[in-house]
N, C-alpha and C positions, 0 to 999 in steps of 0.2 A: 172040622172045627169043633173044639170042645165047648161045652155049655158056658164055662167061665170066660171064654174069649168070644162068644157069640155076640154080635152087635145087636143093639136094641134101638137104634135110630136117634133122631134129633131130640125126641122127648127125654131120652136118657141123658144126652149131653147137657141140655138145658136144665133138667131136673138135678143132675149131679152137681152142676155148677151152682144153681140156686140153692140146693140143699147144703152144699159146702159153705156158701156165703152165709146163709141163715144160721147153720149150726156153729160155724166158726165165730160169728158175731155173738151168738148167745153164750157160748163158752167163754169168749173173751170178756163179755160184759159180766158174767158171773164171777170170774176171777177178779176182774177190775172192781167189782162191787165191794170187795173186801177192803179197798183202800179209799173209798169215797167216790163222788161223782166224776172227778177228773180221772181217776183210775178206771172207772167203768167206761168212760168215753175212749180212753187210750186202749183199754183191753178189748172193747168192741171193734175198734178199727183194726187192730192187730189181728184179732180173731177172724174178722171178715176177709182180710187179705189171705191169711193161712187157709181158711175154709175155702175160698175161691180157688186157690191153687190146688187144694186136694180135690175139689169137685171137678176142676178142669182135667186133672190127671185120670179121674175115673170115667170121663166121658167116653161113650162108645159110639161107633159109627155103624151104619147099616150098608154093607157092601152092595146088597141088591138094589137098594134105593139109589145109591151112587151110580151103579151101572146103568140103571134106567135113565137117570138124569143125563149122563154123558152120552148114552146111545141116542137120546133125543136131541142133544145140543152140540155134539162134537163137530158137525158139519159147519157150524157157524164160526169155528175157529180158523183163523188164517193159516195156521200151521197144518191144518188137516184138509186143505183144499184138494179136492179130487180123490181123496183117500177113502178107504173103507174102514168101518168100525172094527173089523177083524184085526187090523194093524194097531189101531189106537186103543181099543178096549183094555188090552193087558197093560198099557202104559198108565191109563187112568187107574186101573186096579192097583198097580204098583204104588202110585201116589197115595191112594186111599189106605192101603195096608201099611205103608211106611208112616203116614201120619198117625195112624192108630198105634203103631209100635213105639214111635218116638215122642208122642205128645206128652207134655208135662216135663220134658227134660230140658226145656229152654234152648233147644237147638233148632235152627231154621232149616228150610229145604236146602239153601245154599251151603250151610254148614255140613250137610250130609251128602252133598252132590256126588262126591267121589265114591262114597260107600254105596249110594243108590245106583250109581252107574255100574259098579262091579256086580251088584245083585241083579241087574237087569237081565243078564244072559240066562240066569236060572229061573226067571219068572216070565219071560217074554212069550213063552209058548210058541205059536206059529206066526207071531208078528214078524214082519220083515224089517221093522225099524231098528236102526242102531240106536245107541243111547242119545246121541246128539239130536236125533229126530224125535225120540220118545220123550225126552226131558221136558219140553213145554207141556205136554199133556199130563205128565206126572205132577209137574209143578201146579198146573191148573187144579187138579183134583186135591192136592195138598192144601192149596190156598182156599178153596171152597169150604173145606172142613175147618180150617183155621179161622176163617171169617165167621162162620157159624158160632163157634166158641167165643170169639171176641165180641160178637153182638150180645151174647149172654152174660159176659163179664165186663163190668165197667172198666174203662181205660184201655190202654194198649197192651192187652195181655200177651199178645204174640211178639211184641216189641218190634213191629215192622214200621212204626211211625204213622200208622193210619188208625 
């Protein structure tokens, strides 16, 4: 993994989003300040939205942290009943890596399902799961990251209705 793609954890995700919001708001307010108080308010709001989107797209994830979380929690998932982490670990990793790759593009897991399914055979390693059985774990990992970013950004940033 190259240094520019190395994940830096939740702090980077929240920091990137918060920095994007603050920077975007400040820039918007500065531009809006040229046209008076109303322009400043509109500029700040527009800048905050653009900054949040930029911050969201810069968010990084920590694959080691995610692997540790899923290793400790996978057995509580109904789809993993009686299975080993050796089968589900690559599916969680696929969800994490796919989220990191596609975040900020406005596409949901469901939008990418066919692509992710095609990619599964190349990333599954020794997992015995086919895509139909791996999909719920990949979706869980994707959703966990999406939820983290959404908690840091006001509103429904992932447009999932929650």
